[in-house]
N, C-alpha and C positions, 0 to 999 in steps of 0.2 A: 696448847696455850704455852706450856713451859718451853716447848721447842721453838715457838715463834719468838719468845722473849730472848732465848739464847742466841738465835740467829740475828736478831736486832742488835743485841749487845756485841756480838762478834763483828757485825758490819760497822758499828760505831767505832770499835777499837781499830779495825782495819783502816777506816777513814782517818782517824787520828794519827795512826802510824805513818800514813802517806803524807799527811799535812805537816807533821812535826818538822821534817827537814826543811821544807820550804819556808815555814814560819821562822825557823832558827836562822835562816839566811837573810831575814828581813823582807821576804817576799810573802804575799798573801795569795790565797786562792779565791779571792773575790771576783766580781765580774770584770770583764776587760775594760780598760780605760786608756787614756792617753792625754795628750796636750793639744789644746786649741788656742791660737792667738787671736786677740781682739784688741784693737787700739794700743798695740805695742806691749800688751801685758799677756802673760801666760795664764791660762786657766786649765784646770784638770777637768776631766769628764769621765763619765761612766757609760760604757756602751750598753744600751738597753735594746732588747729585741722588739722594736716597735716599727710600725709604718703607719702612715696616715694618708688620707685622700688629698688630692691637689686642690684644696680650697681652705679658706681661712688665712689668717695672718701667719707668715713665716719670716724668718731671717735667713740670710744667705750664708752657707758654709762652703767656702772655696776649697777644693781638693786639687792636687797637683800631679797629674799623670806623668809629667816629665821629670819629677823629682821624688824618687822613692823614699827619701829620708825626710822630706818636708812634712811638718805638721800642718793641719788644716788651719785656715784663717776665717774668722767670722766678721760680719759687718755689724754685729750687735753683741752686747754683753749685759749681764745683770747690772742694773743701776743706770743704764743708758736709755734715753728716750726711745720709745717704740720697741723695746726688747719684747719678743714674743714668748718669753718663758722657756726657751729651749725647743721651740718648734722650728725645724730646719728644712730648707730647700737646698739640695746639693747641686753645686755648679762646678764643673771642671774648668780650671784655668790653665790653658795650654801655653807652652813656651817659657814657663818659669822653672828654673833649675837650681835656685838657691832659696833658703828660707826667708820668707817675708813675714811681717808680723802685724800688718794692718790692711784692711780691705781696700783703702784708697791706693796703696802701693800695688796690690794685686791687680786691680782694674787697670792701672796705668801700665803695668809691665806685661800683662797677658797678651799673647798674640791672638787668642780667641777665647771666648767664654761660652760654655755649652751647658744649658740646664739639663741635668740627667733625668729629671722626672721623679727622682727619689725624694720622698718626704718622710721625716721621722722625728721622734721626740728624744731629747738627750740633754741633761742638765749641764751647766757650766758652773764650776766651783773655783773660787779664787785659789790660786796656787800658793 
């Protein structure tokens, strides 16, 4: 019992020692996140390890295989009619090499749109 408590305490101290430099630099050790654009507005997101079946309402999340630095673009966002609460269908938009910030521009500029079959849940948070 005493040994278990000491090991737990040592593990906690080791974790704090590893986390302290990152937190001092203004970085956190939380879940992965990023930026998603919708209606020309940036949203933050938190990557959640979820997947869901191909049924029920979803919104489209456009990804850009020809632009490694481009953030994803959504056709919906919190507060807009029909928003599915962060339930996404992933569509690859080919031929786009610069950042776009709204779904209408993505659809107009893409040389092709391919549904990847990926469905997941992930929130959008106003940046």
